[in-house]
C-alpha positions in Angstrom: 155.6 119.7 73.4 154.4 120.9 76.5 151.5 124.0 76.4 151.9 127.3 77.7 149.4 129.7 78.4 150.7 133.7 78.2 149.1 136.9 78.6 149.7 139.4 75.6 147.9 142.5 76.9 145.6 143.6 79.8 143.2 146.6 80.1 140.9 148.0 82.2 138.2 150.7 82.9 138.9 153.2 85.9 136.9 152.1 88.9 133.9 154.4 89.9 132.9 155.2 92.9 129.5 154.2 94.5 127.5 155.9 92.2 129.8 157.6 91.0 130.8 158.8 87.1 130.1 154.9 85.8 126.9 154.4 87.3 125.2 155.1 84.1 126.8 153.0 82.3 124.8 149.5 81.7 127.7 146.2 83.3 127.2 145.3 80.1 128.5 148.1 77.6 131.1 148.4 80.2 132.2 144.8 80.1 132.1 145.2 76.0 134.1 148.6 76.2 137.3 146.8 77.7 136.6 143.8 75.1 136.6 146.8 72.5 139.9 148.0 74.0 141.7 144.7 73.7 141.1 144.6 70.5 142.3 147.7 69.8 145.5 147.8 71.2 146.2 144.4 69.6 144.7 144.5 66.1 143.4 141.3 67.0 140.8 140.1 64.6 138.2 139.0 67.4 137.2 136.0 65.0 139.8 134.4 66.8 139.2 134.2 70.4 137.6 130.6 71.2 135.8 132.0 74.2 135.7 134.7 76.5 135.4 134.0 80.0 134.0 136.6 82.7 133.7 137.4 86.5 130.7 138.5 87.9 129.5 138.1 91.1 125.5 139.2 91.5 124.6 137.4 88.4 120.9 139.0 88.7 118.8 141.8 86.8 121.3 143.5 84.5 124.1 140.9 85.3 121.9 137.7 83.7 121.4 135.8 81.1 125.1 135.3 80.6 126.8 138.6 80.8 129.9 137.3 79.0 127.7 136.3 75.9 125.9 139.5 76.1 129.2 142.0 76.1 130.9 140.1 72.9 127.9 140.8 71.3 127.9 144.3 72.3 131.5 144.7 71.7 130.5 143.9 68.2 132.5 140.5 67.9 131.3 138.1 65.7 128.4 136.2 66.7 130.3 133.0 66.3 132.4 134.4 69.5 131.1 132.1 72.6 131.4 133.5 76.4 130.8 131.9 79.5 130.2 133.7 83.4 131.9 132.9 86.4 131.3 132.8 90.0 133.6 132.6 92.4 132.3 136.0 94.3 135.0 138.1 94.8 137.6 136.1 92.7 135.3 135.6 90.0 138.1 137.1 87.4 140.8 135.6 88.8 139.1 132.3 88.4 138.2 133.5 84.7 142.2 133.7 84.5 142.5 130.2 86.1 140.2 128.6 83.9 141.6 130.6 80.4 145.3 129.1 80.9 144.2 125.4 82.1 141.7 125.5 78.8 145.0 126.6 77.1 147.4 124.6 78.5 144.5 121.5 77.9 144.3 122.9 74.1 140.8 123.3 74.4 141.4 126.6 73.6 144.2 128.1 71.5 143.3 131.9 72.1 140.9 133.1 75.1 140.0 136.1 76.7 139.3 136.8 80.7 137.9 139.3 82.7 135.0 140.2 84.6 132.5 142.8 85.5 130.6 144.6 88.5 128.8 147.7 88.5 127.5 147.7 92.3 125.8 151.0 92.0 123.2 149.4 89.6 123.1 145.8 90.7 124.1 146.3 94.5 125.0 143.1 96.7 122.7 140.9 98.0 120.1 141.8 95.1 120.4 137.6 93.6 119.2 137.2 97.4 115.3 138.6 97.4 114.7 137.3 100.6 115.8 134.1 100.3 118.2 131.3 102.0 121.1 130.6 100.3 122.2 127.9 102.5 119.8 124.9 103.6 119.1 123.3 106.6 122.2 120.9 106.0 124.3 123.7 106.1 122.7 125.4 108.6 123.0 122.5 110.9 126.6 122.5 110.5 127.7 126.1 110.9 125.1 128.4 113.4 126.0 131.5 112.7 125.3 132.1 109.5 128.7 134.0 107.2 129.1 137.5 106.6 132.5 139.2 105.4 132.0 142.0 108.0 132.1 139.8 111.2 134.7 137.5 109.6 136.6 140.0 109.0 136.5 141.4 112.6 136.9 137.6 113.9 140.9 138.0 111.4 141.3 141.3 113.6 140.7 139.4 116.7 142.6 136.4 116.0 145.7 137.7 114.6 145.6 140.8 117.6 145.2 143.5 115.1 144.6 147.1 117.0 142.2 149.6 115.5 145.1 152.1 114.4 146.9 149.3 112.7 144.0 149.0 110.5 143.4 152.5 110.0 147.1 153.1 109.5 146.9 150.5 106.7 144.4 152.0 105.0 145.7 155.5 104.7 148.8 154.1 103.1 146.5 152.5 100.6 145.2 155.5 99.0 148.6 157.3 99.4 150.7 154.7 97.4 147.4 154.7 94.8 147.3 158.4 94.6 151.3 158.3 94.3 150.7 155.7 91.4 147.9 158.5 89.9 150.6 161.2 90.1 153.3 159.0 88.3 151.2 157.9 85.9 151.8 154.2 86.3 147.8 153.7 85.9 147.7 155.4 82.8 148.6 152.6 80.3 146.3 150.1 81.7 143.3 152.6 81.7 140.8 152.5 78.8 138.9 155.7 79.5 134.9 155.4 79.7 132.7 158.0 77.9 129.2 157.8 79.9 125.9 159.3 79.3 126.6 163.1 79.5 129.5 163.1 77.3 132.4 163.1 79.6 135.3 160.9 79.4 136.3 159.0 83.0 139.9 158.2 83.2 140.8 158.0 86.8 140.1 155.5 89.4 137.4 157.7 91.6 138.4 156.2 95.1 141.6 157.5 95.7 140.8 160.2 98.8 143.7 162.5 99.7 144.4 164.3 102.9 143.4 161.6 105.4 144.3 161.2 109.1 144.4 158.8 111.8 142.5 161.3 113.9 139.8 161.6 111.2 139.4 157.7 110.4 139.5 157.0 114.2 136.2 159.2 114.6 133.9 156.7 112.2 131.7 154.1 113.8 132.4 150.5 113.7 130.1 149.0 110.5 129.7 145.6 111.5 130.0 145.6 115.6 129.2 148.4 118.2 132.7 147.3 119.8 134.1 146.3 116.7 137.7 147.6 114.2 136.2 147.5 111.5 134.9 150.9 109.5 133.7 151.9 106.2 137.0 153.2 105.7 139.6 150.2 106.4 137.2 148.0 104.0 136.7 148.0 100.3 134.8 150.4 98.7 131.6 149.2 96.2 132.5 149.9 92.9 132.0 149.6 89.1 134.5 148.7 86.8 135.6 145.6 84.3 139.0 144.2 83.1 140.3 142.4 80.6 143.1 140.2 79.5 143.8 138.4 76.6 145.7 135.1 76.5 147.2 132.4 74.3 149.5 130.0 73.3 152.9 131.5 72.5 153.1 130.3 69.3 149.6 131.9 68.4 151.4 134.9 69.8 154.7 134.9 67.6 152.0 133.8 64.3 149.5 136.8 65.4 153.3 139.2 66.0 152.1 140.2 69.4 154.7 140.2 72.5 153.7 138.0 75.1 154.1 140.0 78.6 153.7 137.2 81.0 153.2 133.2 81.5 150.9 131.8 84.1 153.2 129.4 86.1 150.9 128.5 88.7 147.6 128.4 89.7 146.0 127.5 92.5 143.0 127.5 95.1 142.6 126.9 98.8 139.7 126.7 101.0 139.0 127.6 105.0 136.2 128.3 107.2 133.5 129.9 105.8 131.9 131.9 109.2 135.8 133.3 109.5 135.6 133.4 105.5 138.4 135.3 104.6 141.6 133.6 105.6 142.5 131.6 102.7 144.8 133.3 100.9 147.2 132.3 103.6 147.1 128.4 102.7 146.3 129.5 99.1 149.8 131.4 98.8 151.8 128.4 100.6 150.1 126.0 98.5 151.1 128.0 95.0 154.2 128.4 96.3 155.2 124.9 97.2 153.4 123.9 93.6 156.1 126.5 92.0 159.0 125.7 94.0 159.6 129.5 95.3 160.2 130.9 97.8 158.1 133.9 99.5 162.0 136.4 98.9 161.6 134.7 95.2 158.0 137.2 94.4 158.8 140.4 93.7 155.3 141.8 93.9 152.1 140.9 95.9 148.8 141.7 95.4 146.9 140.3 98.2 142.9 142.0 97.5 142.0 144.9 100.4 139.1 143.0 101.2 139.7 144.8 104.9 142.8 145.8 106.1 142.5 142.5 108.4 142.8 140.7 105.5 146.8 141.8 104.2 147.9 142.5 107.5 146.9 139.0 108.9 148.7 137.4 105.9 152.0 139.4 106.0 152.2 138.2 109.5 151.7 134.4 108.4 153.4 134.4 105.1 156.1 136.5 106.3 156.5 138.4 103.0 158.2 141.9 103.0 155.8 144.6 103.3 157.5 147.1 100.7 156.2 144.5 98.2 152.3 144.4 98.9 150.2 146.3 96.8 152.4 148.6 95.7 150.0 150.8 93.9 147.3 150.5 96.1 144.8 148.2 96.9 140.5 147.9 96.7 141.1 150.0 100.4 142.1 152.7 97.6 141.1 152.1 94.2 137.6 150.0 94.9 136.4 146.5 95.0 134.0 145.5 91.8 133.5 142.5 93.0 133.1 140.3 89.5 135.9 142.7 87.6 138.3 143.2 91.1 140.6 139.8 89.9 141.1 140.7 86.4 141.6 144.8 87.1 144.4 143.4 89.9 146.3 140.8 87.3 146.0 143.8 85.3 147.7 146.6 87.7 149.8 144.0 88.6 151.3 143.2 85.0 152.0 146.5 84.4 153.4 146.6 88.1 156.5 143.6 87.0 156.7 145.2 83.3 157.8 148.5 84.5 160.2 147.2 86.8 161.4 144.2 85.5 159.8 142.2 88.1 160.2 138.2 87.5 157.4 136.8 89.4 154.2 138.1 90.7 152.1 136.3 93.1 148.2 137.4 93.2 146.0 136.4 95.7 142.3 137.1 96.5 139.4 135.8 100.0 136.2 134.7 98.5 132.6 134.0 99.4 132.5 130.6 101.7 136.4 131.0 102.8 137.8 130.3 99.9 140.7 132.1 97.2 142.8 131.9 94.3 146.2 132.7 94.3 147.8 132.9 90.9 151.5 133.3 90.1 152.5 134.9 86.7 156.0 135.2 85.7 157.3 138.2 83.1 158.6 137.1 80.0 
């Protein structure tokens, strides 16, 4: 009998802005919070979980020593439940979903949790470098220009002929879509509120801004090149957050009396030039569709991580998808991008959107450090 991987529940914290409400919460506690929320929402005995696969981009300081295992124990789960931490940069927790699905299909797992966390307020980007060279001589011999995501975003804008106005318009639209989703209550069921040290409860994403205009955004200085197009406003936000998905075989879902929301239909990877870095979602999408035997028009929602506005705009131009089904509830420009948790956050948001709108197929893809990308197609059940 062919084994399948299904998702039965997904939860996320609100996404906190840099030095915002969630900055006072230790990342282990933030991760433990969503693990506990999964149990609360499903009634599952956590002793049944074979593994917790957890994404985290900066595994240093408070996020080191296998934060997956630490979160399991912090959540009060049995000591028998293991945890492993994954680093595929921005796609770390999307990769966690891939590993979880592969383990279920292979028979290594019956029940598994995939997710991730990043507290970028407490563990800033680059903390793990500490002045060290992460590449070495042979890498430098091959690539004379050290990779830089912001410069890569500028290179994409130039290669695809994107204007500053197009980038800023995309950013404004991301905020508008996220604000509309929040106002309509579309995030309410997926968010598990977090009680912070001062006793207050954080319930909404903090990065969404209202009332922006092209004139306001045009006044901002470029962030990476003096004559560049990429600014803080058309880039993803530095954020804190966590998300988790409970996955199992369909047979286990029936045994536990749980309803499968979706199955992992197709999961692929792609990689391209690490200097321009951020273009791999394009070949990853095409590879996923080809492997799935689906066309662009079969997909009812696309989630392409808004690391920078140039990334989804170039993806749109190359893939030829309908922009109306791209990031319908906003993306990382508005909601934020807690690196290790973003893949699971995006997957959670996409699954709820599919369920609420009866969409059969959704495709998620993210650009990642090193010029990589995951692409995942999920099918609503």
